[in-house]
N, C-alpha and C positions, 0 to 999 in steps of 0.2 A: 505492498501499501504505499502512495506515495504521498506522504502531508507537510503541505507546509505552513508556516507559523499564522497567516496573510488569509486563508484561503481553513474555514468553517465548517466543510464539506470536503475532506482529504480524498481524491483518486486512485477508485479501486481496479475501475479497468485499466488494461493495457496503453499505451502512447504511440499513436501508429501516426503516421508521416507516410506521405508519399516518397518523400525526396530524403532521402540520408547521407549522407557524406565520411567517409573515413577524417578521425584529427589528423592525420597524414596529409591530407589536401590544404588543410587551414594553417600551416605550418611548414609548409611547404615551398617551393616556387612560387614566382609570382603567377605564373602561366596557372599553376594548380590553385592555386584560392580566386584567381578570376574563371574557370574552370566552374569550381564550387559557387561561386555568388552567382553564375548566371543559372544554374541547377537551381536552384535554392530559389534565386526570384520568380525564375520565370513562373511558378501557378500566380504570385501577384501580376504579374503584366498579364499574364493569360486574362486576369478576373478584370483588368483594367481595358481588355478588348483589342491587344496585340497580340498576334502570334508566335513572339518571338521577343526575346531580349536581344535588341537589336545592337545595341551598344558591347557587347561583349561577343565571340564570334565561339564554337565547340572548343579552336585550341586553346582561349585562353589567352588571344590577342584584342587589343583596341580598337576596335572601330571609329577613329575619330572623327569619321564622316555625321556619324550619328549620335555625336557630345556635344552642349548647346555651345560650353565656350574652349572648343579645343585648340584657340591657340595659345589662350591659360592652362591646358594640361598639358600640352607643348615643354611652354614655358617651365615649369613645374616638372617637372620630366627631366627636364637639361638640367636642371638644378639640383638637381636631389639624386642623380646617378650616380652612383660610386665609384669610385677613379681608384 
C-alpha cells in the first residue's frame, strides 16, 4: 500500500502508466534524456491535439525549426558547451 502524509486515502491499487523509462536514460547522455522526455511528453502533447512532439526527434535531437526562440537556444548551447 502506498501512503503519502498529505493523502487521507492511501493508494492500494497498482500505479500504472503507459510510458516508463529506465533511470539510466535520465542520467545518461543528453540524447537519452531527450528521447525519454519525448516519450513521456507524447501523451500530454497528444491530449492537446498534436500528433507528435515536434521539438525533439526519435533520436533525441532538437529540431530547432519548431523551437519558438531557436536563436536564443543556439546561443545558450554555444555558451554552455563543455570544452
